[in-house]
N, C-alpha and C positions, 0 to 999 in steps of 0.2 A: 504494499499500499504505500502511496505518495506520501501520505502522513507520517508514517513510521521513519522514512528517511529523514525527515525534517527533525523528526524528535532525536533521532540519533547524531545529526550534526549539532543541535542545541547541547547534546549531553557532551560531547567529544570537544565542543569548541566553547567553553564558557567563557566570558568576560571577566580578566582578571582585574581584582578588587580587594575591597577590605573583606574582614569578616562578615560584616553586616550585608555588603554585596554578594557575597557568596549565599547568605542566608536567602537573600530575595530572589537570586536565581534558582535556588533550590525549589523554594514555595511556587514560583512561576512554573516549573517543570511539573509539579505536581498537578498543579490546574489545568496545564495542558493536556497533561495525561488523562485527567478525570473527563475532560471534554471529549478527548479521542475515545474514551472508553463509552461515553453516551451517545457519540454521534457514529460508532462503528456499524457495519451491515450487520444487522440481525442473522441473515444468511450465511454470512461467513464471518464470522466474529475471530477477532485476533485470539491467538493462543495465550494462555495466561503465562506461559513462559517468556513470551514476547515482551509482555509489560515488565517482567523481573528482570529481562536483560536490560533493559532500556534503564530501568531503576538502578540496576546494579554498575552500570556504566555511568551513569550521572554521578553517583556516589564515589566511584573509584577516582573520578575526573577531580572532584571536590577535595578528597582526602590528599591527592597529589597536589593540589594547590596548596593547601594549608601547610604540607611537609615542606615544599619548595619554600614557603615564606618561613618557616621555622629555620630551614638551614640557611637561607640569607641572613637572616637576624643573627645566628650563631656567626656565621663567617665575618659579619659587620664587626660584632664584639671581638672577634679572633683577631681581626686586622688592626683595630683600636689598641687591643693590648700588645699587640706586637710593635706597633708603632710608639706606645708609651714605655716600652722595654728600651728604645733607643735613647730616650731624654735623658741626660747626665752623661752618656758615653762621648768619647771621643772619637769624631768622624776624621779620615784621612783622605783629603781632599787636595784637588790641583789647580783650583781657582783662586787661589790667593786667600788673604787672613786679613781682617780687621784689627788693626793694632790700636791699643789704649793704655799701653805704658805697661802692660805685661808681656814678658818673654813670649815668643813663639817657637813651638817644637815643629822641627823641619825634619824630612827625611831623604836625605840626598841618596843618590845612587849614580855615582860615577860610570862612565862608559868602561867597557871592558877595553884594556891596551892605554888608559889615562894614567900618567904619572902624576898628575896635579889636578885638584878641582876648586873652582871659583866660583862663589855664590854672587849673583847677580840680583840686587834688589830693585823693583821698580815702583814707583809711587801711582796713585789712580790715574794719573794723565799718561802714564807709559813712560816717564822720563825714568834714567838710570840715576838713583841716589846712592848707591853704594855697590863696591864690588870688593869683594875679601876672599882671600885664600883660606878654605877650610882644609881640615885633615882629609887625605885621599881615601882612607880607611873608615871614615866615620859613617856608621849607618844613621846616625841622629845627630841632629845639630840643634843648637838652641839661639835663635836670632833675638838678641837683646833689644834692639830697636834703638841702640844708642849711636851717635854719629861718632866723628873722630875727636870730638871734644868730649866725650861722655853724656853727652845732652841727649834726652829722648826725642825721635822723631815727631812730628806732628801726629795727632791721631787720625786715622784714614784706612783705606785699604790699600795693601800692598800686595805685590805678587812676586814671585819666586822662581829663579831660572840657576840651573847648574850647568856652566862652561867645564866641559871636560877637556883636559889639553895634553898631548904627548910632545913634551919638548916645548917650542913656540906655538905649534899648531894647536888650532880649536878644533877636536874631532868630533865633538857633539855639544849640542845646546839643547836642553830639555827641561820643562817645567819640575818643581821640586814640591812634593806632598807635603802638606801642613796638617798636623792634627789640632783640631778644633773641637769644643765641646759643644753639643747638641742642647739647644735652648728648648725647643720646641720640635714636634711633628705634625704636620697637617695632610690630610687628605684633599687633594686639589685637582680636578679633572682627572681622574683615574690615576692619579700618580700620588706618591708621598713626598712633599716639600718637606726639608728640614730647615729649621730657623737657626741661625749661628749667631756667635756674639757680633755686635755692631748691625744686627737685622740684616744681615748676608742669607740669601736664600738660594738653596741647592737643590737639585733634584737626587733624590735617595740612589737612583740608580748610577750617578758619578761618584758614589761613596766607593773608595777601594778598600777599605778596612775600617774597622770598629777595634776599640781598645776600652779597658777601664781607664778613668780620668787617675792622673799621677797626682802628687801632692802639689798644691799650688805654689808657683815660684814666686820670688820677690819680685815687686815690680820694676821697671827698667830704671825709675827715678832713683829708688834704693840703691840698686846696683850701681849706678854711675855715682851716688855719693860715696859708696864705699871704696870706689876706685878713683 
């Protein structure tokens, strides 16, 4: 019967919505089923099993929708919990750092074959403000942010590069990663955005490592006073 296919389509394609919407759809289905029973051909009535199949189909779809909503809620909570676990950790990123007087931990990685390494520091305008030689075998280095006179550079964003040299020849120049504390994690447009000191925003997919925070270093101003 033509009406049967309509009911089957209605049962298998309910309109997604809230729980109250599902209840409304379910009641509508029962009303339509009642009308179908009242108007069926008495000489060719539907089998009781056909009504049972329609009812079971709709009920199964309704339960699947509720299950999907529950899974979505659980996944959302899991995602938020995972994001929350990042807060307070230190992220390893290559997009620079915001300097506010405290030393910044860097992770230099000299090129193979280099016998000397130089840290190049640029300000937010891209100007080189400092070039200093660092130990070739150092896998970590702390940039204090102090100039040649021992005074701290102005607060702002700085980027870091490492020049690897063999003799007088520069054989490689690459960004240097910095470890920065994660202040906040946000879900934005299907991705997780991390908020770093100074209001820096970075996509979590650009983070190349995480570590537990280390003891807070003394400020650059304090170090300058000591030296």
